[in-house]
C-alpha positions, 0 to 999 in steps of 0.5 A: 500500500502506498496511499490512503484515502482521507475523508474530511468535512468542511463548512464555513462556520462564520465569515472567514472561519471554516470548521474542518472535521477529519472523519477518517483515514481509509485503505481504499476509496470504496471504504472512504465512500462507505464511511461518507454514506454512514455519516452523511445524514448525521446531525451537522453533516446533513446541514452541509451536504456539499462539505465532504471531501475524499482525497488520496494521500500518498504515503512518505511524500511531503504534501505541503512544502512552502510554509504558511502565513497567517491571514485575517481577511485578505491581509497577512498579519504574520509571515 
């Protein structure tokens, strides 16, 4: 196995503030899709049905290599 599948749910809690939930990490896309089917009608998730994302994550590979900045709105407040 060289990849896993992540299932996240995200919605905008307030303007500029997203709420992200990691639901699980699965060995196959099919298992991630089955998990989505199990939670899609649960409280909270059912209110934001477009917030689900299944992504493939390759093991032993950097996904984010460029650092980050902190922003409020469209302004950088730290670098």
